[in-house]
PyMOL Python script that loads the backbone (N, CA, C, O; Angstrom):
from pymol import cmd

cmd.read_pdbstr("""\
ATOM      1  N   MET A   1     -20.205   0.508 -13.932  1.00  0.00           N
ATOM      2  CA  MET A   1     -20.127   1.472 -12.857  1.00  0.00           C
ATOM      3  C   MET A   1     -18.853   1.215 -12.050  1.00  0.00           C
ATOM      4  O   MET A   1     -18.520   0.064 -11.768  1.00  0.00           O
ATOM      5  N   ALA A   2     -18.154   2.260 -11.687  1.00  0.00           N
ATOM      6  CA  ALA A   2     -16.850   2.133 -11.049  1.00  0.00           C
ATOM      7  C   ALA A   2     -16.921   2.019  -9.532  1.00  0.00           C
ATOM      8  O   ALA A   2     -15.886   1.808  -8.899  1.00  0.00           O
ATOM      9  N   LEU A   3     -18.074   2.146  -8.935  1.00  0.00           N
ATOM     10  CA  LEU A   3     -18.156   2.128  -7.478  1.00  0.00           C
ATOM     11  C   LEU A   3     -17.760   0.806  -6.842  1.00  0.00           C
ATOM     12  O   LEU A   3     -17.182   0.846  -5.756  1.00  0.00           O
ATOM     13  N   PRO A   4     -18.021  -0.374  -7.424  1.00  0.00           N
ATOM     14  CA  PRO A   4     -17.554  -1.607  -6.777  1.00  0.00           C
ATOM     15  C   PRO A   4     -16.028  -1.721  -6.719  1.00  0.00           C
ATOM     16  O   PRO A   4     -15.502  -2.547  -5.973  1.00  0.00           O
ATOM     17  N   ILE A   5     -15.323  -0.916  -7.485  1.00  0.00           N
ATOM     18  CA  ILE A   5     -13.861  -0.952  -7.462  1.00  0.00           C
ATOM     19  C   ILE A   5     -13.326  -0.304  -6.190  1.00  0.00           C
ATOM     20  O   ILE A   5     -12.276  -0.709  -5.689  1.00  0.00           O
ATOM     21  N   ILE A   6     -14.025   0.688  -5.664  1.00  0.00           N
ATOM     22  CA  ILE A   6     -13.541   1.431  -4.494  1.00  0.00           C
ATOM     23  C   ILE A   6     -13.371   0.526  -3.274  1.00  0.00           C
ATOM     24  O   ILE A   6     -12.312   0.585  -2.649  1.00  0.00           O
ATOM     25  N   PRO A   7     -14.343  -0.307  -2.894  1.00  0.00           N
ATOM     26  CA  PRO A   7     -14.112  -1.201  -1.741  1.00  0.00           C
ATOM     27  C   PRO A   7     -12.963  -2.184  -1.967  1.00  0.00           C
ATOM     28  O   PRO A   7     -12.258  -2.543  -1.025  1.00  0.00           O
ATOM     29  N   THR A   8     -12.777  -2.613  -3.198  1.00  0.00           N
ATOM     30  CA  THR A   8     -11.670  -3.513  -3.504  1.00  0.00           C
ATOM     31  C   THR A   8     -10.336  -2.808  -3.307  1.00  0.00           C
ATOM     32  O   THR A   8      -9.402  -3.394  -2.758  1.00  0.00           O
ATOM     33  N   LEU A   9     -10.237  -1.563  -3.746  1.00  0.00           N
ATOM     34  CA  LEU A   9      -9.004  -0.801  -3.563  1.00  0.00           C
ATOM     35  C   LEU A   9      -8.727  -0.543  -2.087  1.00  0.00           C
ATOM     36  O   LEU A   9      -7.584  -0.652  -1.641  1.00  0.00           O
ATOM     37  N   VAL A  10      -9.761  -0.204  -1.332  1.00  0.00           N
ATOM     38  CA  VAL A  10      -9.587   0.036   0.102  1.00  0.00           C
ATOM     39  C   VAL A  10      -9.148  -1.241   0.806  1.00  0.00           C
ATOM     40  O   VAL A  10      -8.262  -1.201   1.660  1.00  0.00           O
ATOM     41  N   ALA A  11      -9.749  -2.360   0.463  1.00  0.00           N
ATOM     42  CA  ALA A  11      -9.359  -3.639   1.074  1.00  0.00           C
ATOM     43  C   ALA A  11      -7.922  -3.998   0.718  1.00  0.00           C
ATOM     44  O   ALA A  11      -7.210  -4.571   1.542  1.00  0.00           O
ATOM     45  N   SER A  12      -7.491  -3.671  -0.483  1.00  0.00           N
ATOM     46  CA  SER A  12      -6.109  -3.953  -0.880  1.00  0.00           C
ATOM     47  C   SER A  12      -5.128  -3.108  -0.085  1.00  0.00           C
ATOM     48  O   SER A  12      -4.090  -3.607   0.350  1.00  0.00           O
ATOM     49  N   VAL A  13      -5.445  -1.838   0.108  1.00  0.00           N
ATOM     50  CA  VAL A  13      -4.554  -0.965   0.879  1.00  0.00           C
ATOM     51  C   VAL A  13      -4.517  -1.397   2.334  1.00  0.00           C
ATOM     52  O   VAL A  13      -3.447  -1.422   2.943  1.00  0.00           O
ATOM     53  N   VAL A  14      -5.666  -1.738   2.900  1.00  0.00           N
ATOM     54  CA  VAL A  14      -5.705  -2.212   4.283  1.00  0.00           C
ATOM     55  C   VAL A  14      -4.934  -3.513   4.413  1.00  0.00           C
ATOM     56  O   VAL A  14      -4.287  -3.754   5.433  1.00  0.00           O
ATOM     57  N   GLY A  15      -4.996  -4.354   3.386  1.00  0.00           N
ATOM     58  CA  GLY A  15      -4.287  -5.631   3.406  1.00  0.00           C
ATOM     59  C   GLY A  15      -2.781  -5.478   3.465  1.00  0.00           C
ATOM     60  O   GLY A  15      -2.084  -6.417   3.850  1.00  0.00           O
ATOM     61  N   LEU A  16      -2.258  -4.310   3.090  1.00  0.00           N
ATOM     62  CA  LEU A  16      -0.822  -4.070   3.204  1.00  0.00           C
ATOM     63  C   LEU A  16      -0.384  -3.920   4.655  1.00  0.00           C
ATOM     64  O   LEU A  16       0.763  -4.208   4.997  1.00  0.00           O
ATOM     65  N   PHE A  17      -1.308  -3.463   5.516  1.00  0.00           N
ATOM     66  CA  PHE A  17      -0.940  -3.150   6.883  1.00  0.00           C
ATOM     67  C   PHE A  17      -1.497  -4.112   7.920  1.00  0.00           C
ATOM     68  O   PHE A  17      -0.961  -4.188   9.026  1.00  0.00           O
ATOM     69  N   VAL A  18      -2.548  -4.843   7.603  1.00  0.00           N
ATOM     70  CA  VAL A  18      -3.106  -5.837   8.528  1.00  0.00           C
ATOM     71  C   VAL A  18      -3.363  -7.132   7.780  1.00  0.00           C
ATOM     72  O   VAL A  18      -3.473  -7.138   6.554  1.00  0.00           O
ATOM     73  N   ARG A  19      -3.457  -8.236   8.523  1.00  0.00           N
ATOM     74  CA  ARG A  19      -3.766  -9.525   7.924  1.00  0.00           C
ATOM     75  C   ARG A  19      -4.735 -10.257   8.828  1.00  0.00           C
ATOM     76  O   ARG A  19      -4.808  -9.992  10.028  1.00  0.00           O
ATOM     77  N   LYS A  20      -5.480 -11.180   8.240  1.00  0.00           N
ATOM     78  CA  LYS A  20      -6.429 -11.973   9.014  1.00  0.00           C
ATOM     79  C   LYS A  20      -5.725 -13.205   9.560  1.00  0.00           C
ATOM     80  O   LYS A  20      -4.993 -13.888   8.844  1.00  0.00           O
ATOM     81  N   VAL A  21      -5.958 -13.477  10.838  1.00  0.00           N
ATOM     82  CA  VAL A  21      -5.343 -14.613  11.511  1.00  0.00           C
ATOM     83  C   VAL A  21      -6.446 -15.459  12.123  1.00  0.00           C
ATOM     84  O   VAL A  21      -7.337 -14.933  12.791  1.00  0.00           O
ATOM     85  N   THR A  22      -6.393 -16.764  11.901  1.00  0.00           N
ATOM     86  CA  THR A  22      -7.357 -17.683  12.512  1.00  0.00           C
ATOM     87  C   THR A  22      -6.752 -18.225  13.800  1.00  0.00           C
ATOM     88  O   THR A  22      -5.650 -18.773  13.805  1.00  0.00           O
ATOM     89  N   VAL A  23      -7.497 -18.061  14.892  1.00  0.00           N
ATOM     90  CA  VAL A  23      -7.027 -18.470  16.212  1.00  0.00           C
ATOM     91  C   VAL A  23      -8.003 -19.486  16.782  1.00  0.00           C
ATOM     92  O   VAL A  23      -9.216 -19.287  16.726  1.00  0.00           O
ATOM     93  N   ALA A  24      -7.477 -20.572  17.329  1.00  0.00           N
ATOM     94  CA  ALA A  24      -8.308 -21.586  17.976  1.00  0.00           C
ATOM     95  C   ALA A  24      -8.378 -21.282  19.469  1.00  0.00           C
ATOM     96  O   ALA A  24      -7.354 -21.116  20.133  1.00  0.00           O
ATOM     97  N   ASP A  25      -9.613 -21.212  19.988  1.00  0.00           N
ATOM     98  CA  ASP A  25      -9.814 -20.978  21.415  1.00  0.00           C
ATOM     99  C   ASP A  25      -9.528 -22.253  22.199  1.00  0.00           C
ATOM    100  O   ASP A  25      -9.232 -23.297  21.618  1.00  0.00           O
ATOM    101  N   ALA A  26      -9.618 -22.160  23.520  1.00  0.00           N
ATOM    102  CA  ALA A  26      -9.373 -23.320  24.378  1.00  0.00           C
ATOM    103  C   ALA A  26     -10.402 -24.429  24.145  1.00  0.00           C
ATOM    104  O   ALA A  26     -10.088 -25.611  24.283  1.00  0.00           O
ATOM    105  N   ASP A  27     -11.621 -24.046  23.793  1.00  0.00           N
ATOM    106  CA  ASP A  27     -12.660 -25.062  23.556  1.00  0.00           C
ATOM    107  C   ASP A  27     -12.661 -25.574  22.120  1.00  0.00           C
ATOM    108  O   ASP A  27     -13.541 -26.353  21.755  1.00  0.00           O
ATOM    109  N   GLY A  28     -11.704 -25.161  21.296  1.00  0.00           N
ATOM    110  CA  GLY A  28     -11.575 -25.656  19.933  1.00  0.00           C
ATOM    111  C   GLY A  28     -12.311 -24.836  18.894  1.00  0.00           C
ATOM    112  O   GLY A  28     -12.264 -25.155  17.706  1.00  0.00           O
ATOM    113  N   LYS A  29     -12.984 -23.790  19.320  1.00  0.00           N
ATOM    114  CA  LYS A  29     -13.707 -22.928  18.387  1.00  0.00           C
ATOM    115  C   LYS A  29     -12.726 -21.973  17.711  1.00  0.00           C
ATOM    116  O   LYS A  29     -11.924 -21.315  18.375  1.00  0.00           O
ATOM    117  N   GLU A  30     -12.801 -21.908  16.390  1.00  0.00           N
ATOM    118  CA  GLU A  30     -11.900 -21.032  15.643  1.00  0.00           C
ATOM    119  C   GLU A  30     -12.534 -19.666  15.443  1.00  0.00           C
ATOM    120  O   GLU A  30     -13.726 -19.549  15.156  1.00  0.00           O
ATOM    121  N   SER A  31     -11.726 -18.652  15.597  1.00  0.00           N
ATOM    122  CA  SER A  31     -12.186 -17.291  15.339  1.00  0.00           C
ATOM    123  C   SER A  31     -11.146 -16.578  14.482  1.00  0.00           C
ATOM    124  O   SER A  31      -9.956 -16.895  14.516  1.00  0.00           O
ATOM    125  N   GLU A  32     -11.621 -15.629  13.732  1.00  0.00           N
ATOM    126  CA  GLU A  32     -10.745 -14.894  12.826  1.00  0.00           C
ATOM    127  C   GLU A  32     -10.620 -13.463  13.333  1.00  0.00           C
ATOM    128  O   GLU A  32     -11.621 -12.815  13.641  1.00  0.00           O
ATOM    129  N   ARG A  33      -9.402 -12.981  13.417  1.00  0.00           N
ATOM    130  CA  ARG A  33      -9.188 -11.602  13.848  1.00  0.00           C
ATOM    131  C   ARG A  33      -8.093 -10.989  12.998  1.00  0.00           C
ATOM    132  O   ARG A  33      -7.411 -11.689  12.248  1.00  0.00           O
ATOM    133  N   ARG A  34      -7.930  -9.707  13.114  1.00  0.00           N
ATOM    134  CA  ARG A  34      -6.929  -8.991  12.316  1.00  0.00           C
ATOM    135  C   ARG A  34      -5.686  -8.738  13.165  1.00  0.00           C
ATOM    136  O   ARG A  34      -5.770  -8.425  14.353  1.00  0.00           O
ATOM    137  N   LYS A  35      -4.556  -8.880  12.531  1.00  0.00           N
ATOM    138  CA  LYS A  35      -3.283  -8.663  13.211  1.00  0.00           C
ATOM    139  C   LYS A  35      -2.446  -7.733  12.351  1.00  0.00           C
ATOM    140  O   LYS A  35      -2.428  -7.862  11.127  1.00  0.00           O
ATOM    141  N   ALA A  36      -1.760  -6.807  12.978  1.00  0.00           N
ATOM    142  CA  ALA A  36      -0.935  -5.851  12.239  1.00  0.00           C
ATOM    143  C   ALA A  36       0.268  -6.566  11.632  1.00  0.00           C
ATOM    144  O   ALA A  36       0.883  -7.425  12.262  1.00  0.00           O
ATOM    145  N   ARG A  37       0.583  -6.198  10.413  1.00  0.00           N
ATOM    146  CA  ARG A  37       1.777  -6.734   9.767  1.00  0.00           C
ATOM    147  C   ARG A  37       3.008  -6.054  10.349  1.00  0.00           C
ATOM    148  O   ARG A  37       2.907  -4.956  10.897  1.00  0.00           O
ATOM    149  N   PRO A  38       4.163  -6.689  10.236  1.00  0.00           N
ATOM    150  CA  PRO A  38       5.384  -6.032  10.694  1.00  0.00           C
ATOM    151  C   PRO A  38       5.625  -4.740   9.915  1.00  0.00           C
ATOM    152  O   PRO A  38       5.278  -4.639   8.738  1.00  0.00           O
ATOM    153  N   VAL A  39       6.212  -3.774  10.572  1.00  0.00           N
ATOM    154  CA  VAL A  39       6.431  -2.459   9.963  1.00  0.00           C
ATOM    155  C   VAL A  39       7.312  -2.545   8.717  1.00  0.00           C
ATOM    156  O   VAL A  39       6.985  -1.885   7.731  1.00  0.00           O
ATOM    157  N   PRO A  40       8.397  -3.304   8.693  1.00  0.00           N
ATOM    158  CA  PRO A  40       9.202  -3.344   7.465  1.00  0.00           C
ATOM    159  C   PRO A  40       8.431  -3.852   6.244  1.00  0.00           C
ATOM    160  O   PRO A  40       8.667  -3.382   5.131  1.00  0.00           O
ATOM    161  N   ALA A  41       7.521  -4.797   6.436  1.00  0.00           N
ATOM    162  CA  ALA A  41       6.741  -5.289   5.301  1.00  0.00           C
ATOM    163  C   ALA A  41       5.816  -4.201   4.772  1.00  0.00           C
ATOM    164  O   ALA A  41       5.654  -4.055   3.561  1.00  0.00           O
ATOM    165  N   ALA A  42       5.208  -3.437   5.679  1.00  0.00           N
ATOM    166  CA  ALA A  42       4.331  -2.343   5.254  1.00  0.00           C
ATOM    167  C   ALA A  42       5.136  -1.239   4.569  1.00  0.00           C
ATOM    168  O   ALA A  42       4.699  -0.684   3.561  1.00  0.00           O
ATOM    169  N   LEU A  43       6.304  -0.921   5.112  1.00  0.00           N
ATOM    170  CA  LEU A  43       7.142   0.103   4.483  1.00  0.00           C
ATOM    171  C   LEU A  43       7.674  -0.357   3.134  1.00  0.00           C
ATOM    172  O   LEU A  43       7.787   0.445   2.207  1.00  0.00           O
ATOM    173  N   ALA A  44       7.996  -1.624   3.016  1.00  0.00           N
ATOM    174  CA  ALA A  44       8.460  -2.138   1.728  1.00  0.00           C
ATOM    175  C   ALA A  44       7.345  -2.061   0.688  1.00  0.00           C
ATOM    176  O   ALA A  44       7.603  -1.753  -0.476  1.00  0.00           O
ATOM    177  N   SER A  45       6.117  -2.335   1.098  1.00  0.00           N
ATOM    178  CA  SER A  45       4.987  -2.214   0.182  1.00  0.00           C
ATOM    179  C   SER A  45       4.776  -0.762  -0.231  1.00  0.00           C
ATOM    180  O   SER A  45       4.525  -0.475  -1.402  1.00  0.00           O
ATOM    181  N   LEU A  46       4.876   0.147   0.728  1.00  0.00           N
ATOM    182  CA  LEU A  46       4.734   1.569   0.428  1.00  0.00           C
ATOM    183  C   LEU A  46       5.845   2.047  -0.503  1.00  0.00           C
ATOM    184  O   LEU A  46       5.588   2.799  -1.444  1.00  0.00           O
ATOM    185  N   LEU A  47       7.057   1.621  -0.249  1.00  0.00           N
ATOM    186  CA  LEU A  47       8.177   2.006  -1.096  1.00  0.00           C
ATOM    187  C   LEU A  47       8.018   1.445  -2.506  1.00  0.00           C
ATOM    188  O   LEU A  47       8.330   2.125  -3.483  1.00  0.00           O
ATOM    189  N   ALA A  48       7.540   0.222  -2.614  1.00  0.00           N
ATOM    190  CA  ALA A  48       7.297  -0.369  -3.936  1.00  0.00           C
ATOM    191  C   ALA A  48       6.246   0.425  -4.697  1.00  0.00           C
ATOM    192  O   ALA A  48       6.391   0.648  -5.899  1.00  0.00           O
ATOM    193  N   PHE A  49       5.184   0.856  -4.008  1.00  0.00           N
ATOM    194  CA  PHE A  49       4.176   1.674  -4.673  1.00  0.00           C
ATOM    195  C   PHE A  49       4.752   3.013  -5.112  1.00  0.00           C
ATOM    196  O   PHE A  49       4.480   3.466  -6.224  1.00  0.00           O
ATOM    197  N   LEU A  50       5.542   3.652  -4.257  1.00  0.00           N
ATOM    198  CA  LEU A  50       6.131   4.945  -4.619  1.00  0.00           C
ATOM    199  C   LEU A  50       7.023   4.824  -5.851  1.00  0.00           C
ATOM    200  O   LEU A  50       6.973   5.676  -6.739  1.00  0.00           O
ATOM    201  N   LEU A  51       7.830   3.781  -5.909  1.00  0.00           N
ATOM    202  CA  LEU A  51       8.689   3.581  -7.071  1.00  0.00           C
ATOM    203  C   LEU A  51       7.879   3.249  -8.317  1.00  0.00           C
ATOM    204  O   LEU A  51       8.192   3.722  -9.410  1.00  0.00           O
ATOM    205  N   LEU A  52       6.847   2.442  -8.157  1.00  0.00           N
ATOM    206  CA  LEU A  52       5.975   2.110  -9.285  1.00  0.00           C
ATOM    207  C   LEU A  52       5.285   3.357  -9.810  1.00  0.00           C
ATOM    208  O   LEU A  52       5.189   3.548 -11.022  1.00  0.00           O
ATOM    209  N   TYR A  53       4.805   4.208  -8.912  1.00  0.00           N
ATOM    210  CA  TYR A  53       4.160   5.450  -9.318  1.00  0.00           C
ATOM    211  C   TYR A  53       5.147   6.369 -10.033  1.00  0.00           C
ATOM    212  O   TYR A  53       4.828   6.945 -11.073  1.00  0.00           O
ATOM    213  N   HIS A  54       6.348   6.502  -9.469  1.00  0.00           N
ATOM    214  CA  HIS A  54       7.335   7.435 -10.015  1.00  0.00           C
ATOM    215  C   HIS A  54       7.817   7.032 -11.405  1.00  0.00           C
ATOM    216  O   HIS A  54       7.974   7.887 -12.276  1.00  0.00           O
ATOM    217  N   PHE A  55       8.053   5.748 -11.618  1.00  0.00           N
ATOM    218  CA  PHE A  55       8.648   5.319 -12.875  1.00  0.00           C
ATOM    219  C   PHE A  55       7.665   4.779 -13.904  1.00  0.00           C
ATOM    220  O   PHE A  55       8.012   4.693 -15.081  1.00  0.00           O
ATOM    221  N   LEU A  56       6.455   4.414 -13.505  1.00  0.00           N
ATOM    222  CA  LEU A  56       5.529   3.816 -14.463  1.00  0.00           C
ATOM    223  C   LEU A  56       4.198   4.562 -14.549  1.00  0.00           C
ATOM    224  O   LEU A  56       3.795   4.986 -15.633  1.00  0.00           O
ATOM    225  N   ILE A  57       3.527   4.721 -13.436  1.00  0.00           N
ATOM    226  CA  ILE A  57       2.177   5.286 -13.455  1.00  0.00           C
ATOM    227  C   ILE A  57       2.198   6.768 -13.800  1.00  0.00           C
ATOM    228  O   ILE A  57       1.443   7.206 -14.668  1.00  0.00           O
ATOM    229  N   TRP A  58       3.050   7.549 -13.136  1.00  0.00           N
ATOM    230  CA  TRP A  58       3.074   8.991 -13.366  1.00  0.00           C
ATOM    231  C   TRP A  58       3.435   9.350 -14.807  1.00  0.00           C
ATOM    232  O   TRP A  58       2.764  10.208 -15.380  1.00  0.00           O
ATOM    233  N   PRO A  59       4.458   8.743 -15.433  1.00  0.00           N
ATOM    234  CA  PRO A  59       4.730   9.094 -16.837  1.00  0.00           C
ATOM    235  C   PRO A  59       3.577   8.755 -17.779  1.00  0.00           C
ATOM    236  O   PRO A  59       3.303   9.504 -18.717  1.00  0.00           O
ATOM    237  N   VAL A  60       2.906   7.643 -17.538  1.00  0.00           N
ATOM    238  CA  VAL A  60       1.782   7.273 -18.403  1.00  0.00           C
ATOM    239  C   VAL A  60       0.634   8.267 -18.229  1.00  0.00           C
ATOM    240  O   VAL A  60       0.031   8.698 -19.212  1.00  0.00           O
ATOM    241  N   LEU A  61       0.330   8.631 -16.982  1.00  0.00           N
ATOM    242  CA  LEU A  61      -0.754   9.585 -16.732  1.00  0.00           C
ATOM    243  C   LEU A  61      -0.447  10.956 -17.323  1.00  0.00           C
ATOM    244  O   LEU A  61      -1.324  11.578 -17.924  1.00  0.00           O
ATOM    245  N   THR A  62       0.777  11.434 -17.163  1.00  0.00           N
ATOM    246  CA  THR A  62       1.103  12.755 -17.690  1.00  0.00           C
ATOM    247  C   THR A  62       1.167  12.758 -19.211  1.00  0.00           C
ATOM    248  O   THR A  62       0.919  13.794 -19.828  1.00  0.00           O
ATOM    249  N   TYR A  63       1.489  11.638 -19.827  1.00  0.00           N
ATOM    250  CA  TYR A  63       1.514  11.574 -21.287  1.00  0.00           C
ATOM    251  C   TYR A  63       0.101  11.566 -21.862  1.00  0.00           C
ATOM    252  O   TYR A  63      -0.186  12.278 -22.824  1.00  0.00           O
ATOM    253  N   HIS A  64      -0.775  10.764 -21.275  1.00  0.00           N
ATOM    254  CA  HIS A  64      -2.120  10.628 -21.813  1.00  0.00           C
ATOM    255  C   HIS A  64      -3.078  11.726 -21.342  1.00  0.00           C
ATOM    256  O   HIS A  64      -4.017  12.067 -22.061  1.00  0.00           O
ATOM    257  N   PHE A  65      -2.860  12.275 -20.167  1.00  0.00           N
ATOM    258  CA  PHE A  65      -3.750  13.300 -19.619  1.00  0.00           C
ATOM    259  C   PHE A  65      -2.944  14.500 -19.118  1.00  0.00           C
ATOM    260  O   PHE A  65      -2.931  14.756 -17.914  1.00  0.00           O
ATOM    261  N   PRO A  66      -2.272  15.241 -20.001  1.00  0.00           N
ATOM    262  CA  PRO A  66      -1.442  16.364 -19.532  1.00  0.00           C
ATOM    263  C   PRO A  66      -2.260  17.515 -18.958  1.00  0.00           C
ATOM    264  O   PRO A  66      -1.728  18.335 -18.210  1.00  0.00           O
ATOM    265  N   GLU A  67      -3.539  17.587 -19.295  1.00  0.00           N
ATOM    266  CA  GLU A  67      -4.362  18.703 -18.819  1.00  0.00           C
ATOM    267  C   GLU A  67      -4.666  18.635 -17.329  1.00  0.00           C
ATOM    268  O   GLU A  67      -5.049  19.642 -16.734  1.00  0.00           O
ATOM    269  N   TYR A  68      -4.502  17.469 -16.716  1.00  0.00           N
ATOM    270  CA  TYR A  68      -4.795  17.330 -15.288  1.00  0.00           C
ATOM    271  C   TYR A  68      -3.609  17.678 -14.396  1.00  0.00           C
ATOM    272  O   TYR A  68      -3.807  18.002 -13.225  1.00  0.00           O
ATOM    273  N   GLY A  69      -2.427  17.624 -14.894  1.00  0.00           N
ATOM    274  CA  GLY A  69      -1.250  18.002 -14.117  1.00  0.00           C
ATOM    275  C   GLY A  69      -0.994  17.120 -12.915  1.00  0.00           C
ATOM    276  O   GLY A  69      -0.910  17.617 -11.792  1.00  0.00           O
ATOM    277  N   PHE A  70      -0.867  15.818 -13.128  1.00  0.00           N
ATOM    278  CA  PHE A  70      -0.580  14.901 -12.024  1.00  0.00           C
ATOM    279  C   PHE A  70       0.765  15.248 -11.395  1.00  0.00           C
ATOM    280  O   PHE A  70       1.743  15.453 -12.114  1.00  0.00           O
ATOM    281  N   PRO A  71       0.832  15.319 -10.064  1.00  0.00           N
ATOM    282  CA  PRO A  71       2.078  15.723  -9.416  1.00  0.00           C
ATOM    283  C   PRO A  71       3.120  14.605  -9.426  1.00  0.00           C
ATOM    284  O   PRO A  71       2.795  13.451  -9.147  1.00  0.00           O
ATOM    285  N   PRO A  72       4.352  14.938  -9.743  1.00  0.00           N
ATOM    286  CA  PRO A  72       5.406  13.920  -9.657  1.00  0.00           C
ATOM    287  C   PRO A  72       5.843  13.739  -8.206  1.00  0.00           C
ATOM    288  O   PRO A  72       5.664  14.630  -7.375  1.00  0.00           O
ATOM    289  N   LEU A  73       6.409  12.595  -7.920  1.00  0.00           N
ATOM    290  CA  LEU A  73       7.021  12.389  -6.607  1.00  0.00           C
ATOM    291  C   LEU A  73       8.437  12.928  -6.687  1.00  0.00           C
ATOM    292  O   LEU A  73       9.192  12.587  -7.598  1.00  0.00           O
ATOM    293  N   ASP A  74       8.785  13.759  -5.742  1.00  0.00           N
ATOM    294  CA  ASP A  74      10.148  14.243  -5.746  1.00  0.00           C
ATOM    295  C   ASP A  74      11.048  13.251  -5.023  1.00  0.00           C
ATOM    296  O   ASP A  74      10.572  12.358  -4.323  1.00  0.00           O
ATOM    297  N   LEU A  75      12.316  13.414  -5.195  1.00  0.00           N
ATOM    298  CA  LEU A  75      13.267  12.488  -4.586  1.00  0.00           C
ATOM    299  C   LEU A  75      13.269  12.584  -3.065  1.00  0.00           C
ATOM    300  O   LEU A  75      13.686  11.642  -2.392  1.00  0.00           O
ATOM    301  N   ALA A  76      12.813  13.700  -2.516  1.00  0.00           N
ATOM    302  CA  ALA A  76      12.749  13.822  -1.062  1.00  0.00           C
ATOM    303  C   ALA A  76      11.731  12.847  -0.475  1.00  0.00           C
ATOM    304  O   ALA A  76      11.961  12.276   0.591  1.00  0.00           O
ATOM    305  N   THR A  77      10.615  12.657  -1.161  1.00  0.00           N
ATOM    306  CA  THR A  77       9.590  11.724  -0.680  1.00  0.00           C
ATOM    307  C   THR A  77      10.095  10.286  -0.728  1.00  0.00           C
ATOM    308  O   THR A  77       9.934   9.530   0.230  1.00  0.00           O
ATOM    309  N   ILE A  78      10.702   9.919  -1.841  1.00  0.00           N
ATOM    310  CA  ILE A  78      11.242   8.568  -1.966  1.00  0.00           C
ATOM    311  C   ILE A  78      12.408   8.378  -0.995  1.00  0.00           C
ATOM    312  O   ILE A  78      12.539   7.309  -0.399  1.00  0.00           O
ATOM    313  N   GLY A  79      13.242   9.379  -0.831  1.00  0.00           N
ATOM    314  CA  GLY A  79      14.353   9.301   0.111  1.00  0.00           C
ATOM    315  C   GLY A  79      13.892   9.160   1.548  1.00  0.00           C
ATOM    316  O   GLY A  79      14.504   8.429   2.327  1.00  0.00           O
ATOM    317  N   ALA A  80      12.810   9.858   1.913  1.00  0.00           N
ATOM    318  CA  ALA A  80      12.276   9.741   3.272  1.00  0.00           C
ATOM    319  C   ALA A  80      11.736   8.333   3.510  1.00  0.00           C
ATOM    320  O   ALA A  80      11.902   7.783   4.598  1.00  0.00           O
ATOM    321  N   ALA A  81      11.096   7.751   2.509  1.00  0.00           N
ATOM    322  CA  ALA A  81      10.603   6.377   2.643  1.00  0.00           C
ATOM    323  C   ALA A  81      11.750   5.392   2.765  1.00  0.00           C
ATOM    324  O   ALA A  81      11.681   4.449   3.554  1.00  0.00           O
ATOM    325  N   LEU A  82      12.809   5.602   1.987  1.00  0.00           N
ATOM    326  CA  LEU A  82      13.988   4.742   2.087  1.00  0.00           C
ATOM    327  C   LEU A  82      14.662   4.877   3.461  1.00  0.00           C
ATOM    328  O   LEU A  82      15.099   3.882   4.039  1.00  0.00           O
ATOM    329  N   THR A  83      14.742   6.085   3.969  1.00  0.00           N
ATOM    330  CA  THR A  83      15.348   6.302   5.286  1.00  0.00           C
ATOM    331  C   THR A  83      14.529   5.618   6.367  1.00  0.00           C
ATOM    332  O   THR A  83      15.085   4.997   7.273  1.00  0.00           O
ATOM    333  N   ALA A  84      13.201   5.731   6.275  1.00  0.00           N
ATOM    334  CA  ALA A  84      12.342   5.085   7.267  1.00  0.00           C
ATOM    335  C   ALA A  84      12.453   3.573   7.168  1.00  0.00           C
ATOM    336  O   ALA A  84      12.452   2.885   8.189  1.00  0.00           O
ATOM    337  N   ALA A  85      12.549   3.047   5.959  1.00  0.00           N
ATOM    338  CA  ALA A  85      12.667   1.593   5.787  1.00  0.00           C
ATOM    339  C   ALA A  85      14.040   1.106   6.251  1.00  0.00           C
ATOM    340  O   ALA A  85      14.155  -0.004   6.772  1.00  0.00           O
ATOM    341  N   GLY A  86      15.075   1.916   6.071  1.00  0.00           N
ATOM    342  CA  GLY A  86      16.420   1.521   6.493  1.00  0.00           C
ATOM    343  C   GLY A  86      16.603   1.565   7.996  1.00  0.00           C
ATOM    344  O   GLY A  86      17.442   0.847   8.538  1.00  0.00           O
ATOM    345  N   GLY A  87      15.832   2.394   8.675  1.00  0.00           N
ATOM    346  CA  GLY A  87      15.959   2.521  10.119  1.00  0.00           C
ATOM    347  C   GLY A  87      15.267   1.411  10.897  1.00  0.00           C
ATOM    348  O   GLY A  87      15.418   1.326  12.115  1.00  0.00           O
ATOM    349  N   MET A  88      14.512   0.563  10.215  1.00  0.00           N
ATOM    350  CA  MET A  88      13.777  -0.484  10.925  1.00  0.00           C
ATOM    351  C   MET A  88      14.638  -1.676  11.160  1.00  0.00           C
ATOM    352  O   MET A  88      14.185  -2.658  11.747  1.00  0.00           O
TER     353      MET A  88
END
""", "prot")
cmd.dss("prot")
cmd.show_as("cartoon", "prot")
cmd.util.cbc("prot")
cmd.orient("prot")
């Protein structure tokens, strides 16, 4: 059954943008909380996924399953991600 894969995928995507940090309180008790990752690291991860999709995943999907018509990423989308990553 493919349903246990969905929470794993969601946790992986969330892990690109937040991370768990262990913090010690004044009394020595440790607690775990989530902290946002820096924006360039998140944008670099997003850009890596876009490039991976454009050059590897999309050609394989369109070759094996042409009846579904998977949309390609146009250069405007990749260019916008590069511009956003360069501006940081």
